[in-house]
N, C-alpha and C positions, 0 to 999 in steps of 0.2 A: 397925361398918358402914362398908361402903366405897364412897366416893362417889368417882365418877369425873368430872372437869373436862375439858369438850371446848373450847379456847380460842377454835375459830373459832366455836362454839356462844354460848357468852358475848359474842361481839362481836357476834353477828348485829344485834342490836338496839342501838342508839346505849346507852352508856353514860351514868350517871347524872351531872350534874353534883356541883362541888366543893359546893355547898349542899344538893342534893337528897340525896348521900349523907351528908352532916353530919346535917341531918334524919331520915334514917333511921337512924342508929346511936343518935341521942340518944331517937327512940323503942323501940327495942330492949331499949335499957339498961334504960329506965324499962319499961316493955309486958311486956318476952320475948317471944319470936318466937310469934307468935301463929296467922300463916299457916302454912301446912304447906309442906315444898320437895318440888317437882314433879320425880319420878325417872322414868326409863324402866330398868328393870334396875339397875347401877350408875350410871348416867349420869346427872348432874344438868342438867333442863331448865327449870326455872323458880326462880329463887332465889337467883341466883348471889352477888349484892350481900348478901341475909341470911345466906347461908352464912359467907361469908368474914368478918361483922361477927359473927356467932356462934362461928367457932373461935377469933376475935382475941380475943373477952371472954368465952368459956367460955359462953356461954348455951344455954340445954337449947333443940334443936326438934326438930320431927316430920317426917315423911317420910310422902310416898303415892305409888305406884305409877298410872301413866295405864298401863293396857294396850293402849289402843286404837290405838295406834304401830304400824305395820308397817316405815316407814321413816323416813329423816331429811327427808324432803318433809313427811309426817305432821307431825313434830317441827316441821320450821318452819311447818308453816299454823298449826298450834295455838298457836303463838308470836306468829305477826301477829295471829290474831283477838284471841286474850290480849291483846296491846297495844294494838288499833283500838278495844277496848271501854275503854281506858284516859281520863279525861279529862285527864290531864296532859301527855298526847302530842302535840306540836306540829302544826299544818297539815300541814307538811313533812314531819316524820316518817311522818305518816299515810300520804300522800302516798306518799312510797317504800316503805310497810310495801303499799299497795295494790299498789303497781304490781311488787315481789315475789311477792305472790300470784297475781297474772294472770297471769307469768311460769311459775310451778309449774305453774297449774290449765290453762295453754295448752299446755305441754309434754305433760302427763301425757293431754289430751283427743289430741293427735297420735299421741302413743304407742299409746291404744287405738286408735285411727280403723285405721294401719298393722297394728294386730295383727287386727284385724276383719276388712279387705281380704284379709291374709293367710289367713285360715282360712276364710273365705266370700264371695263376691260379695255386694256389697247386703247387708250388715248393717242393724243397726236404723238407719234415717237419723233417725227420731223422735229419739231419746236422745240422736243426734249434734247435732241440731239445740236439743234443749230446751238441752241441757250449752254448746254455742256463744253462744247466745244470753245467757248468765249474762258472760261474758266482753266484752261491750261497754264503752265507755269509759264510759257513763253508768252502768254498773252498778259497775265498779270505784269510781267517782267517789261514788256514793251510800254504797260501803263506807268509805270514807275521809272522809266525810261533808262533803264540798266540791264546789265547781263542775267539768264537763266541762273548763272552759278553765283554771281553777287546774290540774288534773290536768295537763292537755298542756306547762304551763308546766313544772312538775313534771319532766316528762319530757326536754325542752328541756337544762333545768339539770343534771340526770344526764349527760347526753349530751357537752356542751360548756363545763360548769363547770369553773373552775379550784379544787384543794382549798381555796385562802384565800379564794374567795368560799362555796363549800360552807359554810365553818367561821364566815363572817359570816353568813349565813343562820339556821344553829342558834344563834347568840349572840344572835339579833333586832339586827341594826346592819343589815338592809336586810330588805325584804319579797319575797317568791316574786314578784310585778307587777315588782319593781324589777330584782330577780336576773335573771329570764328576757331584760331587756331587756340588760344587762350580760353575759349570758354567751354574747353574741354577737359579743363584742368579743373581740380574739386575747387570750390564757392573759397576757401579760407587761403589756397593759393592766389587764386583771380584775386583777391580783396589785396594781397600783399603785392601781387606783382602792379596793381593800382598804384597804393599807396607811395611804391617805388619811385613813380615820377616814370614817364617815357622811355627812357632807356631801361627800366628795370621791365616797361610793357613790351619791348620789341627783343629783350632776352627772352622773355617767357616765350613768347611765338617762335623764335628760331629753336628752343632747346623743344618745344613740342613737334615742329615738321622735320627738324632733325632727328627725333625719337623712332618718325615715321617712316624715314628711308630704310630700303631694304638693305637686311646687312649682307655683307658677300660670305659665302658659303664655302665651305672647304671643299675645293672638288676634290676627290678620292681619285688617285693616281690608275686610270689605266691598265689592267695586267693583260699583254696577249698571251694567247693560246697558247701551248704545248707546240714546240715543234715549227713556230710561225717565223715567215722568212724573214728576213732583214726589210722587205720595204713594207710588210702587213705591220711591224713592230714601229716602222716609222708613220703609217699609219695611225694608227692608235695615239701615238705621239703628237701626233699635229693634231688630231680631234680632240683630244684634251688641250693643247692651247688654244684652239678657236673657243674651245668653252668657256676657258677662263677670263678670255680676252673678251666676248660676247657680256657677260655678266659683268668686266667691269667697264664696258662701255656703258650699258644700263644703269648703271649705280652711279656715272660722271653724270649722265643727262637728267638724270634726276638732280642731283647735288648743283647744277648750275640751273634747272629751275629755281630751285630753292634758293638761291644766292642771289638770282635775279629778282626775284622779289622782294629778298632783303634790302636790296639796293633801292629799289623803286620806293619800299616805304622808307628810308632812310635820307632819301632824297626831298619825301613831300612833307617829310617830319619839323 
């Protein structure tokens, strides 16, 4: 049997950690390879780690063909859905995979629309709208089993985070929420924070959040008009006091939110 390995396909999903690989190897040695490797023709689609371990230790294995694939996009979508269903996949990995799926499906829809418009004006609009509705951020977040806000943070991290910060997220050294804050820093400061460890990362995230808190503005004293009565002067004074207290309340609310997030992250660290 000829089995072909595509290195890009092997790397499409994050590799196992050292501990996960060791556990898989131990399981295959003791129980054999119970799950069939998935092939598309000669191309290995699922089971790269099992295949490597089986080859290393001469462990017998079975294969199964998936005849539903028509293109490499089909393969990628199948791999994404397969891994999204696994409990061992981290929140960050699920978000990345869901965003990849959105990108593939969006590109397909765009291609279909272009083809429809070139073949005949006014294609099946109902089909297009129905398909596009599946691409909302909420739908992608549901597929990844996370909130839309977390998915937005992962999008930001993918665009601006240094590779070292991505590695810290995958290792569990920093939460997605905190990493989204650190990712707004220049790349060299991100790298320095990662090098400083968990404490330095939390401090960098806290400093970014504090810098975003609105600063208390100085309220200019209200000046009552000339000839104002004592009651009018008191009204002016009370309005000024109310404005100051309202601003201070809003600042305290934001500080409480910031401290709540920081406390939750310190407890999970």
